[in-house]
C-alpha positions in Angstrom: -0.2 0.1 0.1 1.6 3.3 -0.7 1.2 6.4 1.0 -0.8 9.4 0.0 1.0 12.5 -1.1 1.6 14.9 1.9 -0.5 18.2 1.5 0.9 21.2 3.4 -1.7 22.4 6.0 -1.5 25.8 4.8 0.5 28.0 1.8 1.3 30.5 4.1 4.9 30.6 5.3 7.0 33.1 7.1 10.2 33.5 4.9 12.0 35.5 7.5 12.0 32.1 9.8 13.5 29.9 6.7 16.9 30.3 8.4 15.8 29.0 11.8 13.9 26.1 10.0 17.1 25.1 8.3 19.2 25.2 11.5 16.2 23.0 12.9 16.7 20.4 10.2 20.6 20.6 10.4 20.3 20.1 14.3 18.1 17.1 13.5 20.8 15.7 11.2 23.3 16.0 13.8 21.3 14.5 16.1 20.7 11.6 14.2 24.4 11.1 13.1 25.6 11.3 16.9 22.9 8.8 18.1 24.0 6.1 15.7 20.5 5.2 14.8 19.6 4.7 18.4 18.3 8.3 19.6 16.8 7.3 23.1 14.3 9.5 24.9 15.0 12.5 27.2 14.0 11.7 30.8 10.6 13.3 32.4 12.8 15.3 34.2 14.5 16.8 31.2 11.5 17.4 29.5 9.7 19.2 32.4 12.9 21.2 32.7 13.0 22.2 28.9 9.1 22.9 29.0 9.4 25.3 31.8 12.9 26.7 30.4 11.7 27.1 26.8 8.0 27.7 27.2 6.5 24.8 25.5 3.9 22.0 27.0 5.3 18.8 27.8 3.2 17.3 25.8 4.5 19.0 22.7 8.1 18.0 23.6 6.7 14.6 24.1 5.1 14.4 20.7 8.4 16.0 19.0 10.9 13.4 20.6 8.4 10.6 19.8 8.6 11.5 16.3 12.7 11.5 16.2 12.4 8.1 17.9 11.7 6.0 14.3 12.5 7.8 11.4 12.1 4.6 9.2 8.5 5.0 9.4 8.8 8.0 7.1 11.1 6.1 4.6 9.5 6.2 1.2 7.6 3.3 0.2 8.7 2.0 -3.4 
């Protein structure tokens, strides 16, 4: 079964945040390389610390790090 093509949820994009988005992608690549394919998951105390420090909901950070656990599920299906 093939995946449906991705449709962005909006056509809008802040061009001024493009450099930040590229830095995010660069950091994701560094994280992937450093982890050697076994990224692990931050402890609950780290998630709480970062959620307070950077003003994010802890559930949001859980979701972000959950996505980083397994990039293989996003590999294109031939």
